[in-house]
FIKOLZA-1660 file (N, C-alpha, C; in steps of 0.1 Angstrom, whole numbers, plus 5000, padded with zeros to 4 digits):
% residues 243
   i   px   py   pz ch aa at
   1 7440 2333 3946  A  M  N
   1 7428 2339 3942  A  M CA
   1 7421 2330 3931  A  M  C
   2 7409 2327 3933  A  T  N
   2 7402 2319 3924  A  T CA
   2 7395 2328 3913  A  T  C
   3 7397 2324 3900  A  V  N
   3 7391 2331 3889  A  V CA
   3 7377 2325 3886  A  V  C
   4 7368 2334 3884  A  K  N
   4 7354 2330 3880  A  K CA
   4 7355 2326 3865  A  K  C
   5 7351 2314 3862  A  L  N
   5 7351 2309 3848  A  L CA
   5 7340 2314 3840  A  L  C
   6 7343 2316 3827  A  R  N
   6 7333 2321 3817  A  R CA
   6 7331 2310 3807  A  R  C
   7 7318 2309 3802  A  A  N
   7 7315 2299 3791  A  A CA
   7 7323 2302 3779  A  A  C
   8 7326 2292 3771  A  M  N
   8 7333 2293 3759  A  M CA
   8 7325 2300 3748  A  M  C
   9 7312 2300 3749  A  G  N
   9 7304 2306 3739  A  G CA
   9 7298 2295 3730  A  G  C
  10 7295 2299 3718  A  R  N
  10 7287 2291 3708  A  R CA
  10 7294 2277 3706  A  R  C
  11 7286 2267 3708  A  G  N
  11 7292 2254 3705  A  G CA
  11 7298 2247 3717  A  G  C
  12 7299 2254 3729  A  A  N
  12 7306 2248 3740  A  A CA
  12 7296 2238 3747  A  A  C
  13 7302 2227 3753  A  P  N
  13 7293 2218 3760  A  P CA
  13 7287 2225 3772  A  P  C
  14 7275 2221 3775  A  R  N
  14 7267 2228 3785  A  R CA
  14 7264 2221 3798  A  R  C
  15 7269 2209 3799  A  T  N
  15 7266 2201 3811  A  T CA
  15 7278 2194 3816  A  T  C
  16 7278 2192 3830  A  G  N
  16 7288 2183 3836  A  G CA
  16 7302 2188 3835  A  G  C
  17 7312 2178 3836  A  G  N
  17 7326 2181 3836  A  G CA
  17 7331 2186 3823  A  G  C
  18 7324 2182 3812  A  S  N
  18 7329 2187 3799  A  S CA
  18 7327 2203 3798  A  S  C
  19 7317 2208 3804  A  F  N
  19 7315 2222 3804  A  F CA
  19 7326 2229 3813  A  F  C
  20 7330 2223 3824  A  V  N
  20 7340 2229 3833  A  V CA
  20 7353 2229 3826  A  V  C
  21 7358 2218 3820  A  H  N
  21 7371 2218 3815  A  H CA
  21 7372 2226 3802  A  H  C
  22 7360 2227 3795  A  S  N
  22 7360 2236 3783  A  S CA
  22 7361 2250 3787  A  S  C
  23 7355 2254 3798  A  S  N
  23 7356 2268 3804  A  S CA
  23 7370 2271 3808  A  S  C
  24 7377 2261 3814  A  V  N
  24 7391 2263 3818  A  V CA
  24 7399 2265 3806  A  V  C
  25 7397 2256 3796  A  A  N
  25 7405 2257 3783  A  A CA
  25 7403 2271 3777  A  A  C
  26 7390 2276 3777  A  S  N
  26 7387 2289 3771  A  S CA
  26 7394 2300 3778  A  S  C
  27 7394 2300 3792  A  E  N
  27 7401 2310 3799  A  E CA
  27 7416 2310 3797  A  E  C
  28 7422 2299 3796  A  I  N
  28 7437 2298 3794  A  I CA
  28 7440 2302 3779  A  I  C
  29 7431 2297 3770  A  G  N
  29 7433 2300 3756  A  G CA
  29 7432 2315 3753  A  G  C
  30 7423 2322 3759  A  Q  N
  30 7422 2336 3757  A  Q CA
  30 7434 2343 3763  A  Q  C
  31 7439 2339 3774  A  R  N
  31 7451 2345 3780  A  R CA
  31 7463 2343 3770  A  R  C
  32 7464 2332 3765  A  I  N
  32 7475 2329 3755  A  I CA
  32 7474 2338 3743  A  I  C
  33 7462 2338 3737  A  V  N
  33 7461 2345 3724  A  V CA
  33 7462 2360 3726  A  V  C
  34 7457 2366 3737  A  R  N
  34 7458 2380 3739  A  R CA
  34 7472 2384 3744  A  R  C
  35 7481 2375 3747  A  G  N
  35 7495 2378 3750  A  G CA
  35 7499 2378 3764  A  G  C
  36 7490 2374 3773  A  D  N
  36 7494 2373 3787  A  D CA
  36 7505 2363 3789  A  D  C
  37 7505 2352 3781  A  Y  N
  37 7515 2342 3781  A  Y CA
  37 7521 2341 3767  A  Y  C
  38 7532 2349 3764  A  P  N
  38 7537 2349 3750  A  P CA
  38 7543 2335 3746  A  P  C
  39 7545 2333 3734  A  P  N
  39 7551 2320 3729  A  P CA
  39 7564 2318 3736  A  P  C
  40 7566 2305 3740  A  G  N
  40 7578 2301 3747  A  G CA
  40 7577 2302 3762  A  G  C
  41 7566 2308 3767  A  T  N
  41 7564 2309 3782  A  T CA
  41 7560 2295 3788  A  T  C
  42 7567 2292 3799  A  I  N
  42 7563 2280 3807  A  I CA
  42 7551 2284 3815  A  I  C
  43 7541 2276 3813  A  L  N
  43 7528 2279 3819  A  L CA
  43 7527 2273 3834  A  L  C
  44 7518 2278 3842  A  P  N
  44 7516 2273 3855  A  P CA
  44 7513 2258 3854  A  P  C
  45 7517 2251 3865  A  N  N
  45 7515 2236 3865  A  N CA
  45 7500 2233 3869  A  N  C
  46 7497 2220 3868  A  E  N
  46 7483 2216 3871  A  E CA
  46 7478 2221 3884  A  E  C
  47 7487 2219 3895  A  A  N
  47 7483 2224 3908  A  A CA
  47 7480 2238 3909  A  A  C
  48 7488 2246 3902  A  E  N
  48 7486 2261 3902  A  E CA
  48 7473 2265 3894  A  E  C
  49 7471 2259 3883  A  W  N
  49 7459 2261 3875  A  W CA
  49 7447 2257 3884  A  W  C
  50 7448 2245 3890  A  S  N
  50 7437 2240 3898  A  S CA
  50 7433 2250 3909  A  S  C
  51 7443 2256 3916  A  Q  N
  51 7440 2265 3927  A  Q CA
  51 7435 2278 3921  A  Q  C
  52 7440 2282 3909  A  M  N
  52 7436 2295 3903  A  M CA
  52 7421 2295 3899  A  M  C
  53 7417 2283 3894  A  F  N
  53 7403 2283 3889  A  F CA
  53 7393 2276 3898  A  F  C
  54 7399 2270 3909  A  G  N
  54 7390 2263 3918  A  G CA
  54 7384 2251 3913  A  G  C
  55 7392 2243 3905  A  V  N
  55 7387 2231 3899  A  V CA
  55 7397 2220 3902  A  V  C
  56 7393 2207 3899  A  S  N
  56 7402 2196 3902  A  S CA
  56 7414 2195 3891  A  S  C
  57 7424 2188 3895  A  R  N
  57 7436 2187 3886  A  R CA
  57 7432 2179 3873  A  R  C
  58 7422 2170 3875  A  S  N
  58 7417 2162 3863  A  S CA
  58 7410 2171 3853  A  S  C
  59 7403 2181 3858  A  V  N
  59 7397 2191 3849  A  V CA
  59 7407 2199 3842  A  V  C
  60 7418 2203 3849  A  V  N
  60 7429 2211 3843  A  V CA
  60 7436 2202 3832  A  V  C
  61 7438 2189 3835  A  R  N
  61 7444 2180 3826  A  R CA
  61 7437 2179 3813  A  R  C
  62 7423 2178 3814  A  E  N
  62 7415 2178 3802  A  E CA
  62 7416 2191 3794  A  E  C
  63 7416 2202 3801  A  A  N
  63 7417 2215 3794  A  A CA
  63 7430 2216 3787  A  A  C
  64 7441 2212 3793  A  I  N
  64 7454 2212 3787  A  I CA
  64 7454 2203 3774  A  I  C
  65 7447 2192 3775  A  K  N
  65 7447 2183 3763  A  K CA
  65 7440 2191 3751  A  K  C
  66 7429 2198 3755  A  M  N
  66 7422 2205 3744  A  M CA
  66 7431 2216 3738  A  M  C
  67 7438 2223 3746  A  L  N
  67 7447 2233 3740  A  L CA
  67 7458 2228 3733  A  L  C
  68 7463 2216 3737  A  T  N
  68 7474 2209 3729  A  T CA
  68 7469 2205 3716  A  T  C
  69 7456 2200 3715  A  A  N
  69 7450 2196 3702  A  A CA
  69 7449 2208 3693  A  A  C
  70 7447 2220 3698  A  K  N
  70 7446 2232 3690  A  K CA
  70 7460 2238 3687  A  K  C
  71 7470 2231 3691  A  N  N
  71 7484 2236 3689  A  N CA
  71 7488 2249 3695  A  N  C
  72 7481 2252 3706  A  L  N
  72 7485 2264 3713  A  L CA
  72 7496 2261 3723  A  L  C
  73 7496 2249 3729  A  I  N
  73 7506 2246 3738  A  I CA
  73 7512 2232 3736  A  I  C
  74 7523 2229 3742  A  A  N
  74 7529 2216 3741  A  A CA
  74 7534 2213 3755  A  A  C
  75 7536 2200 3758  A  S  N
  75 7540 2196 3772  A  S CA
  75 7551 2185 3771  A  S  C
  76 7558 2184 3782  A  R  N
  76 7568 2174 3783  A  R CA
  76 7570 2171 3797  A  R  C
  77 7572 2158 3800  A  T  N
  77 7574 2154 3814  A  T CA
  77 7586 2161 3820  A  T  C
  78 7585 2165 3832  A  K  N
  78 7596 2172 3840  A  K CA
  78 7598 2186 3836  A  K  C
  79 7592 2191 3825  A  I  N
  79 7593 2204 3820  A  I CA
  79 7580 2212 3822  A  I  C
  80 7569 2205 3819  A  G  N
  80 7556 2211 3820  A  G CA
  80 7551 2215 3807  A  G  C
  81 7542 2225 3807  A  S  N
  81 7535 2230 3794  A  S CA
  81 7541 2244 3791  A  S  C
  82 7542 2246 3778  A  W  N
  82 7546 2259 3773  A  W CA
  82 7538 2263 3761  A  W  C
  83 7538 2276 3758  A  V  N
  83 7531 2282 3747  A  V CA
  83 7539 2280 3734  A  V  C
  84 7532 2274 3724  A  E  N
  84 7538 2272 3711  A  E CA
  84 7540 2285 3703  A  E  C
  85 7549 2285 3693  A  P  N
  85 7550 2297 3685  A  P CA
  85 7536 2300 3678  A  P  C
  86 7534 2312 3676  A  R  N
  86 7521 2316 3670  A  R CA
  86 7518 2310 3657  A  R  C
  87 7529 2308 3649  A  E  N
  87 7527 2301 3635  A  E CA
  87 7522 2287 3636  A  E  C
  88 7523 2281 3648  A  S  N
  88 7519 2267 3650  A  S CA
  88 7504 2266 3654  A  S  C
  89 7498 2277 3658  A  W  N
  89 7484 2277 3663  A  W CA
  89 7475 2273 3651  A  W  C
  90 7464 2266 3655  A  N  N
  90 7454 2262 3645  A  N CA
  90 7444 2274 3644  A  N  C
  91 7447 2283 3635  A  L  N
  91 7438 2295 3634  A  L CA
  91 7425 2292 3627  A  L  C
  92 7423 2280 3621  A  L  N
  92 7410 2276 3616  A  L CA
  92 7401 2269 3626  A  L  C
  93 7407 2267 3638  A  D  N
  93 7399 2262 3649  A  D CA
  93 7389 2272 3654  A  D  C
  94 7376 2268 3656  A  R  N
  94 7366 2278 3660  A  R CA
  94 7369 2285 3672  A  R  C
  95 7374 2278 3682  A  D  N
  95 7377 2285 3695  A  D CA
  95 7389 2295 3694  A  D  C
  96 7399 2290 3687  A  V  N
  96 7411 2299 3685  A  V CA
  96 7407 2312 3678  A  V  C
  97 7399 2310 3668  A  L  N
  97 7394 2322 3660  A  L CA
  97 7387 2332 3669  A  L  C
  98 7378 2326 3677  A  A  N
  98 7370 2335 3686  A  A CA
  98 7379 2342 3696  A  A  C
  99 7389 2335 3702  A  W  N
  99 7398 2341 3711  A  W CA
  99 7406 2352 3705  A  W  C
 100 7411 2349 3693  A  Y  N
 100 7419 2359 3685  A  Y CA
 100 7411 2371 3682  A  Y  C
 101 7398 2369 3678  A  A  N
 101 7389 2381 3675  A  A CA
 101 7386 2389 3687  A  A  C
 102 7387 2384 3699  A  A  N
 102 7384 2392 3711  A  A CA
 102 7397 2397 3717  A  A  C
 103 7408 2395 3712  A  S  N
 103 7421 2399 3717  A  S CA
 103 7424 2414 3715  A  S  C
 104 7434 2420 3721  A  P  N
 104 7437 2434 3719  A  P CA
 104 7442 2436 3704  A  P  C
 105 7446 2425 3697  A  E  N
 105 7450 2426 3684  A  E CA
 105 7439 2424 3674  A  E  C
 106 7427 2427 3679  A  R  N
 106 7415 2425 3671  A  R CA
 106 7415 2432 3657  A  R  C
 107 7419 2444 3657  A  R  N
 107 7419 2451 3644  A  R CA
 107 7429 2445 3634  A  R  C
 108 7441 2441 3639  A  A  N
 108 7450 2435 3630  A  A CA
 108 7445 2421 3625  A  A  C
 109 7438 2415 3634  A  F  N
 109 7432 2402 3631  A  F CA
 109 7421 2404 3620  A  F  C
 110 7413 2414 3621  A  L  N
 110 7402 2416 3611  A  L CA
 110 7408 2420 3598  A  L  C
 111 7419 2427 3598  A  K  N
 111 7426 2430 3585  A  K CA
 111 7432 2417 3579  A  K  C
 112 7437 2408 3587  A  T  N
 112 7441 2396 3582  A  T CA
 112 7430 2388 3576  A  T  C
 113 7418 2388 3582  A  V  N
 113 7407 2381 3577  A  V CA
 113 7403 2387 3563  A  V  C
 114 7404 2400 3562  A  Q  N
 114 7400 2407 3550  A  Q CA
 114 7410 2403 3539  A  Q  C
 115 7423 2402 3541  A  E  N
 115 7432 2398 3531  A  E CA
 115 7428 2384 3526  A  E  C
 116 7425 2375 3536  A  F  N
 116 7421 2362 3532  A  F CA
 116 7409 2362 3523  A  F  C
 117 7399 2370 3527  A  R  N
 117 7387 2371 3519  A  R CA
 117 7389 2376 3504  A  R  C
 118 7399 2385 3503  A  Y  N
 118 7402 2390 3489  A  Y CA
 118 7408 2378 3481  A  Y  C
 119 7415 2370 3487  A  I  N
 119 7421 2358 3480  A  I CA
 119 7411 2348 3476  A  I  C
 120 7401 2346 3484  A  I  N
 120 7391 2335 3482  A  I CA
 120 7378 2339 3476  A  I  C
 121 7371 2349 3482  A  E  N
 121 7357 2352 3479  A  E CA
 121 7354 2357 3465  A  E  C
 122 7362 2366 3459  A  P  N
 122 7358 2370 3445  A  P CA
 122 7358 2358 3435  A  P  C
 123 7368 2350 3436  A  E  N
 123 7368 2338 3427  A  E CA
 123 7357 2328 3431  A  E  C
 124 7354 2326 3443  A  A  N
 124 7343 2317 3447  A  A CA
 124 7330 2322 3442  A  A  C
 125 7328 2335 3442  A  A  N
 125 7315 2341 3437  A  A CA
 125 7315 2339 3421  A  A  C
 126 7326 2341 3415  A  A  N
 126 7326 2339 3400  A  A CA
 126 7323 2324 3397  A  A  C
 127 7329 2315 3404  A  L  N
 127 7326 2301 3402  A  L CA
 127 7312 2297 3405  A  L  C
 128 7306 2303 3415  A  A  N
 128 7292 2301 3419  A  A CA
 128 7283 2306 3407  A  A  C
 129 7287 2317 3401  A  A  N
 129 7279 2322 3390  A  A CA
 129 7279 2313 3378  A  A  C
 130 7290 2305 3377  A  E  N
 130 7291 2296 3366  A  E CA
 130 7284 2282 3369  A  E  C
 131 7285 2278 3381  A  R  N
 131 7282 2264 3384  A  R CA
 131 7270 2262 3393  A  R  C
 132 7265 2272 3399  A  R  N
 132 7254 2271 3409  A  R CA
 132 7242 2263 3404  A  R  C
 133 7236 2255 3412  A  S  N
 133 7224 2248 3409  A  S CA
 133 7212 2257 3413  A  S  C
 134 7200 2254 3409  A  D  N
 134 7188 2261 3413  A  D CA
 134 7187 2261 3428  A  D  C
 135 7189 2250 3434  A  A  N
 135 7188 2248 3449  A  A CA
 135 7198 2257 3456  A  A  C
 136 7210 2257 3451  A  Q  N
 136 7221 2265 3457  A  Q CA
 136 7218 2280 3455  A  Q  C
 137 7212 2284 3444  A  M  N
 137 7209 2297 3442  A  M CA
 137 7198 2302 3452  A  M  C
 138 7188 2293 3454  A  E  N
 138 7178 2296 3463  A  E CA
 138 7183 2298 3477  A  E  C
 139 7194 2290 3481  A  A  N
 139 7200 2292 3494  A  A CA
 139 7207 2306 3495  A  A  C
 140 7213 2310 3485  A  I  N
 140 7220 2323 3484  A  I CA
 140 7210 2334 3485  A  I  C
 141 7199 2333 3477  A  S  N
 141 7189 2343 3477  A  S CA
 141 7181 2344 3490  A  S  C
 142 7179 2333 3496  A  T  N
 142 7171 2333 3509  A  T CA
 142 7179 2339 3520  A  T  C
 143 7192 2336 3520  A  A  N
 143 7201 2342 3530  A  A CA
 143 7202 2357 3528  A  A  C
 144 7203 2361 3516  A  C  N
 144 7203 2376 3513  A  C CA
 144 7190 2383 3517  A  C  C
 145 7179 2377 3514  A  S  N
 145 7166 2382 3518  A  S CA
 145 7165 2383 3534  A  S  C
 146 7170 2372 3540  A  E  N
 146 7169 2372 3555  A  E CA
 146 7178 2383 3561  A  E  C
 147 7189 2386 3555  A  M  N
 147 7197 2397 3560  A  M CA
 147 7189 2410 3560  A  M  C
 148 7182 2412 3549  A  G  N
 148 7174 2425 3548  A  G CA
 148 7163 2425 3557  A  G  C
 149 7157 2414 3561  A  A  N
 149 7145 2413 3570  A  A CA
 149 7149 2412 3584  A  A  C
 150 7162 2410 3587  A  A  N
 150 7166 2408 3601  A  A CA
 150 7162 2420 3610  A  A  C
 151 7158 2417 3622  A  R  N
 151 7154 2427 3632  A  R CA
 151 7165 2430 3642  A  R  C
 152 7174 2421 3643  A  T  N
 152 7185 2423 3653  A  T CA
 152 7198 2420 3646  A  T  C
 153 7209 2426 3653  A  L  N
 153 7222 2424 3647  A  L CA
 153 7226 2409 3647  A  L  C
 154 7222 2402 3657  A  S  N
 154 7225 2387 3657  A  S CA
 154 7219 2380 3646  A  S  C
 155 7206 2383 3643  A  E  N
 155 7199 2377 3631  A  E CA
 155 7206 2380 3618  A  E  C
 156 7210 2393 3617  A  R  N
 156 7217 2397 3605  A  R CA
 156 7230 2390 3603  A  R  C
 157 7238 2390 3613  A  T  N
 157 7251 2383 3612  A  T CA
 157 7250 2369 3609  A  T  C
 158 7240 2362 3614  A  Q  N
 158 7238 2348 3611  A  Q CA
 158 7234 2346 3597  A  Q  C
 159 7225 2355 3592  A  A  N
 159 7221 2354 3578  A  A CA
 159 7233 2357 3569  A  A  C
 160 7241 2367 3573  A  D  N
 160 7253 2371 3565  A  D CA
 160 7262 2359 3564  A  D  C
 161 7264 2352 3575  A  T  N
 161 7273 2340 3574  A  T CA
 161 7267 2330 3565  A  T  C
 162 7254 2327 3566  A  R  N
 162 7248 2317 3557  A  R CA
 162 7250 2321 3542  A  R  C
 163 7249 2334 3539  A  F  N
 163 7250 2339 3526  A  F CA
 163 7264 2335 3520  A  F  C
 164 7274 2338 3528  A  H  N
 164 7288 2336 3523  A  H CA
 164 7291 2321 3522  A  H  C
 165 7286 2313 3532  A  L  N
 165 7287 2298 3532  A  L CA
 165 7280 2293 3519  A  L  C
 166 7269 2298 3516  A  A  N
 166 7261 2293 3505  A  A CA
 166 7269 2295 3492  A  A  C
 167 7276 2307 3491  A  I  N
 167 7283 2309 3479  A  I CA
 167 7295 2300 3478  A  I  C
 168 7302 2297 3489  A  L  N
 168 7313 2287 3489  A  L CA
 168 7308 2274 3484  A  L  C
 169 7296 2270 3489  A  R  N
 169 7291 2257 3484  A  R CA
 169 7288 2257 3470  A  R  C
 170 7282 2268 3465  A  A  N
 170 7278 2269 3451  A  A CA
 170 7290 2270 3442  A  A  C
 171 7302 2273 3447  A  A  N
 171 7314 2274 3439  A  A CA
 171 7318 2260 3433  A  A  C
 172 7314 2249 3440  A  G  N
 172 7316 2236 3435  A  G CA
 172 7330 2231 3437  A  G  C
 173 7338 2236 3446  A  N  N
 173 7351 2231 3448  A  N CA
 173 7352 2226 3463  A  N  C
 174 7354 2213 3464  A  E  N
 174 7354 2207 3477  A  E CA
 174 7365 2213 3487  A  E  C
 175 7376 2218 3482  A  L  N
 175 7386 2223 3490  A  L CA
 175 7382 2236 3497  A  L  C
 176 7372 2243 3492  A  L  N
 176 7367 2255 3498  A  L CA
 176 7359 2253 3511  A  L  C
 177 7353 2241 3512  A  M  N
 177 7344 2239 3523  A  M CA
 177 7350 2239 3537  A  M  C
 178 7363 2234 3538  A  P  N
 178 7369 2235 3552  A  P CA
 178 7370 2249 3556  A  P  C
 179 7370 2258 3547  A  L  N
 179 7371 2273 3551  A  L CA
 179 7358 2277 3558  A  L  C
 180 7348 2269 3558  A  G  N
 180 7335 2273 3564  A  G CA
 180 7337 2276 3579  A  G  C
 181 7347 2270 3585  A  A  N
 181 7350 2273 3599  A  A CA
 181 7354 2288 3601  A  A  C
 182 7362 2292 3591  A  L  N
 182 7367 2306 3592  A  L CA
 182 7356 2315 3589  A  L  C
 183 7348 2312 3579  A  I  N
 183 7336 2321 3576  A  I CA
 183 7327 2321 3588  A  I  C
 184 7324 2310 3594  A  D  N
 184 7314 2309 3605  A  D CA
 184 7319 2316 3618  A  D  C
 185 7332 2316 3621  A  S  N
 185 7337 2322 3633  A  S CA
 185 7343 2336 3631  A  S  C
 186 7354 2336 3623  A  A  N
 186 7361 2349 3622  A  A CA
 186 7352 2360 3615  A  A  C
 187 7344 2356 3605  A  L  N
 187 7336 2366 3598  A  L CA
 187 7325 2371 3607  A  L  C
 188 7320 2362 3616  A  E  N
 188 7310 2367 3625  A  E CA
 188 7315 2379 3634  A  E  C
 189 7327 2377 3638  A  S  N
 189 7333 2388 3646  A  S CA
 189 7335 2401 3637  A  S  C
 190 7339 2399 3625  A  L  N
 190 7340 2410 3615  A  L CA
 190 7327 2417 3613  A  L  C
 191 7316 2409 3610  A  F  N
 191 7303 2414 3608  A  F CA
 191 7298 2423 3619  A  F  C
 192 7300 2418 3631  A  V  N
 192 7295 2425 3643  A  V CA
 192 7303 2438 3644  A  V  C
 193 7316 2438 3641  A  F  N
 193 7324 2450 3642  A  F CA
 193 7320 2461 3632  A  F  C
 194 7317 2457 3619  A  V  N
 194 7314 2466 3609  A  V CA
 194 7300 2470 3607  A  V  C
 195 7291 2463 3614  A  T  N
 195 7276 2466 3612  A  T CA
 195 7271 2472 3624  A  T  C
 196 7271 2486 3625  A  R  N
 196 7267 2493 3637  A  R CA
 196 7257 2504 3634  A  R  C
 197 7256 2509 3622  A  E  N
 197 7248 2521 3620  A  E CA
 197 7238 2517 3608  A  E  C
 198 7226 2524 3609  A  V  N
 198 7216 2521 3599  A  V CA
 198 7221 2523 3585  A  V  C
 199 7228 2534 3582  A  N  N
 199 7233 2537 3569  A  N CA
 199 7243 2526 3564  A  N  C
 200 7251 2521 3573  A  D  N
 200 7261 2511 3570  A  D CA
 200 7253 2498 3566  A  D  C
 201 7243 2495 3574  A  I  N
 201 7235 2483 3571  A  I CA
 201 7228 2483 3558  A  I  C
 202 7222 2494 3554  A  Q  N
 202 7215 2495 3541  A  Q CA
 202 7225 2494 3530  A  Q  C
 203 7236 2501 3531  A  H  N
 203 7246 2501 3520  A  H CA
 203 7252 2487 3519  A  H  C
 204 7255 2480 3530  A  A  N
 204 7260 2466 3530  A  A CA
 204 7249 2457 3523  A  A  C
 205 7236 2459 3526  A  Q  N
 205 7226 2451 3520  A  Q CA
 205 7226 2453 3505  A  Q  C
 206 7227 2465 3501  A  D  N
 206 7227 2468 3486  A  D CA
 206 7239 2460 3480  A  D  C
 207 7250 2460 3486  A  L  N
 207 7262 2454 3480  A  L CA
 207 7260 2439 3480  A  L  C
 208 7254 2433 3490  A  H  N
 208 7251 2419 3490  A  H CA
 208 7241 2415 3479  A  H  C
 209 7231 2424 3478  A  E  N
 209 7221 2421 3467  A  E CA
 209 7227 2422 3453  A  E  C
 210 7237 2430 3452  A  D  N
 210 7244 2430 3439  A  D CA
 210 7251 2417 3436  A  D  C
 211 7257 2412 3446  A  I  N
 211 7264 2399 3445  A  I CA
 211 7254 2388 3441  A  I  C
 212 7243 2388 3449  A  E  N
 212 7232 2378 3446  A  E CA
 212 7227 2379 3432  A  E  C
 213 7225 2391 3427  A  K  N
 213 7220 2393 3414  A  K CA
 213 7229 2388 3403  A  K  C
 214 7242 2391 3405  A  C  N
 214 7252 2386 3395  A  C CA
 214 7253 2371 3395  A  C  C
 215 7252 2365 3406  A  I  N
 215 7253 2350 3406  A  I CA
 215 7240 2344 3400  A  I  C
 216 7229 2350 3404  A  R  N
 216 7216 2346 3398  A  R CA
 216 7216 2347 3383  A  R  C
 217 7221 2358 3378  A  L  N
 217 7221 2360 3363  A  L CA
 217 7233 2353 3356  A  L  C
 218 7241 2346 3364  A  K  N
 218 7253 2339 3359  A  K CA
 218 7263 2348 3351  A  K  C
 219 7267 2358 3359  A  R  N
 219 7277 2367 3353  A  R CA
 219 7289 2367 3362  A  R  C
 220 7299 2358 3359  A  P  N
 220 7310 2356 3367  A  P CA
 220 7319 2368 3370  A  P  C
 221 7322 2375 3360  A  E  N
 221 7331 2387 3361  A  E CA
 221 7324 2398 3370  A  E  C
 222 7311 2400 3367  A  A  N
 222 7303 2409 3375  A  A CA
 222 7302 2405 3390  A  A  C
 223 7301 2392 3392  A  A  N
 223 7301 2387 3406  A  A CA
 223 7314 2390 3413  A  A  C
 224 7325 2387 3405  A  R  N
 224 7338 2389 3411  A  R CA
 224 7340 2404 3415  A  R  C
 225 7336 2413 3406  A  K  N
 225 7337 2428 3409  A  K CA
 225 7328 2432 3421  A  K  C
 226 7316 2426 3421  A  A  N
 226 7306 2429 3432  A  A CA
 226 7312 2425 3446  A  A  C
 227 7318 2414 3446  A  V  N
 227 7324 2410 3459  A  V CA
 227 7336 2419 3463  A  V  C
 228 7344 2423 3453  A  R  N
 228 7354 2432 3456  A  R CA
 228 7349 2446 3461  A  R  C
 229 7338 2450 3456  A  R  N
 229 7332 2463 3461  A  R CA
 229 7327 2461 3476  A  R  C
 230 7322 2449 3479  A  L  N
 230 7318 2447 3493  A  L CA
 230 7330 2447 3502  A  L  C
 231 7340 2440 3498  A  L  N
 231 7352 2439 3506  A  L CA
 231 7359 2453 3508  A  L  C
 232 7359 2461 3497  A  A  N
 232 7364 2475 3498  A  A CA
 232 7356 2483 3508  A  A  C
 233 7343 2481 3508  A  N  N
 233 7335 2489 3518  A  N CA
 233 7338 2484 3532  A  N  C
 234 7340 2472 3534  A  T  N
 234 7344 2467 3547  A  T CA
 234 7357 2472 3552  A  T  C
 235 7367 2473 3542  A  D  N
 235 7380 2479 3545  A  D CA
 235 7378 2493 3550  A  D  C
 236 7370 2501 3544  A  D  N
 236 7368 2515 3548  A  D CA
 236 7362 2516 3562  A  D  C
 237 7353 2507 3565  A  I  N
 237 7346 2507 3578  A  I CA
 237 7356 2504 3589  A  I  C
 238 7365 2493 3586  A  I  N
 238 7375 2489 3596  A  I CA
 238 7385 2501 3599  A  I  C
 239 7388 2508 3588  A  A  N
 239 7398 2519 3589  A  A CA
 239 7392 2531 3597  A  A  C
 240 7379 2533 3597  A  T  N
 240 7373 2544 3604  A  T CA
 240 7368 2541 3618  A  T  C
 241 7366 2528 3621  A  R  N
 241 7360 2525 3634  A  R CA
 241 7371 2525 3645  A  R  C
 242 7366 2528 3657  A  S  N
 242 7374 2527 3669  A  S CA
 242 7369 2516 3677  A  S  C
 243 7377 2508 3683  A  D  N
 243 7372 2496 3691  A  D CA
 243 7365 2501 3704  A  D  C
% end
């Protein structure tokens, strides 16, 4: 049985063989992350994948290389490929994050994202309130304003992402910037999940505007508390939503 391939989504190559092997990698990656192939499982060989997806073995080979680079699988001659332990997966990789967010463990994943945000974002906002430049403040304020003016959920989540990324940049710590991949991918899934009703959107906008104001007025402790209020609100929404 040949499986119809799906696009990887945002950032995926759109032409030629690159698109095909990326699509194969996406399909296999999603199956691994959602638990179809648990850690330690020996995966189908190149010929079996080739028949399953209706693609050449060279396409499968490139897809396997992609997944190996993301630490989802490992291979050895005469043994084949197998799924690596979950703790080895590169969860900061954009594709792995997207697959994880779409898996049956989505709610647990979102809670994990929230825990991570509590560790990082309140202090990043406090640093931004102390260190931000005028240009950085403008980026934060613009993103906040665009959130409020957004006409679609997609526009809002994109502006929301820009808002949080702008705060990370304004914090002035270079080690925070690699976390942009997490903000850009995992939080997008979180924002879509928690932003569904008009009342939720308006309340969330008010909370974001509080953060913007605290950073603009250079009030670190107030900024820290404002972020914690936003995170607590998101916790409440996750707890009451059904997938």
